[in-house]
Structures are given as structure tokens and as C-alpha cells.
C-alpha positions in Angstrom: 8.7 4.9 10.4 5.4 4.0 8.8 3.5 0.7 9.1 2.4 -0.8 5.8 -0.3 -3.5 6.0 -1.2 -5.9 3.1 -4.4 -7.8 2.9 -5.8 -10.7 0.8 -4.0 -11.3 -2.5 -1.7 -8.3 -2.0 -0.3 -10.0 1.1 0.0 -13.3 -0.8 2.0 -11.7 -3.6 4.3 -9.7 -1.3 4.7 -12.5 1.2 4.3 -10.6 4.5 1.2 -9.2 6.2 2.9 -6.0 7.4 6.2 -4.3 7.6 7.7 -1.1 8.9 9.6 1.1 6.5 11.4 4.4 6.5 10.2 6.5 3.5 10.7 9.9 2.0 7.4 9.6 0.0 5.1 12.5 0.2 2.0 10.8 -1.3 0.6 7.3 -1.5 1.6 7.1 -5.2 5.2 8.0 -4.3 5.2 5.2 -1.7 3.9 2.7 -4.3 6.6 3.7 -6.7 9.2 3.3 -3.9 7.8 -0.2 -3.1 7.6 -1.2 -6.8 11.3 -0.4 -7.2 12.3 -2.6 -4.2 11.7 -6.1 -5.6 9.8 -7.9 -8.3 7.2 -9.2 -5.8 6.2 -5.5 -5.0 6.1 -4.6 -8.7 3.7 -7.6 -9.3 1.5 -6.7 -6.3 1.2 -3.0 -7.4 1.0 -3.6 -11.2 -2.7 -2.8 -11.4 -3.7 0.0 -9.1 -7.3 -0.2 -10.4 -7.6 -3.5 -8.5 -6.4 -1.9 -5.2 -7.7 0.3 -2.5 -5.7 2.2 0.1 -6.4 3.4 3.6 -4.4 5.9 5.6 -4.7 5.5 9.4 -7.8 3.4 8.8 -9.5 5.9 6.6 -10.2 5.1 2.9 -8.1 7.3 0.8 -6.8 8.0 -2.7 -3.4 7.3 -4.3 -2.7 11.0 -4.6 -3.3 11.6 -0.8 -0.6 13.1 1.3 1.3 10.9 3.8 2.3 13.7 6.1 1.7 12.5 9.7 0.4 9.1 8.6 1.3 6.2 10.9 -0.3 3.3 8.9 -1.0 2.6 5.3 -3.1 -0.4 4.3 -3.4 -1.9 0.8 -6.3 -4.2 -0.1 -8.5 -5.3 -3.0 -12.0 -3.7 -3.3 -14.6 -5.2 -1.0 -17.3 -7.2 -2.6 -20.8 -7.6 -1.4 -22.8 -10.8 -1.2 
């Protein structure tokens, strides 16, 4: 099982702040593809990966990063300064 956390507009589009899922995905991108295929709300939330950032176990990462041993994946929009 892996914890998936959603923040800001990602959470709003998916409708939940977090969930636990069982996945066979080896990379973040494979996980995204798996989520996109679940329901339309995931497809909408993950339609523009340029507008998303990902963290694995609270470390900023890339979409091609391996998930081996990961316990938590977080998806969020880029942070803005100000």
C-alpha cells in the first residue's frame, strides 16, 4: 500500500485530500497513468503534468523516479513566491 496525497487544486479536482492504494507501478509516471485510467476526475487532475510537482516520501522528485520502497507520494502545483 502507498499513501497518495493531493494538495490545492489537485485535491479539489480529485475530491479527496489523500487515499491509500495498491499499485504495481514502478515509476511515478506509471502511477499517474494508473490513476488517470481510474476515473475522469483523475484524468482531469493529471491532464497537464507541466502544472504539477511530485514528492516521494517528502522529497521533491521527478515523474520518471522509481517508486521502489516509497510509502508516500504527494502531488501539488508549483509553489509561487510573493
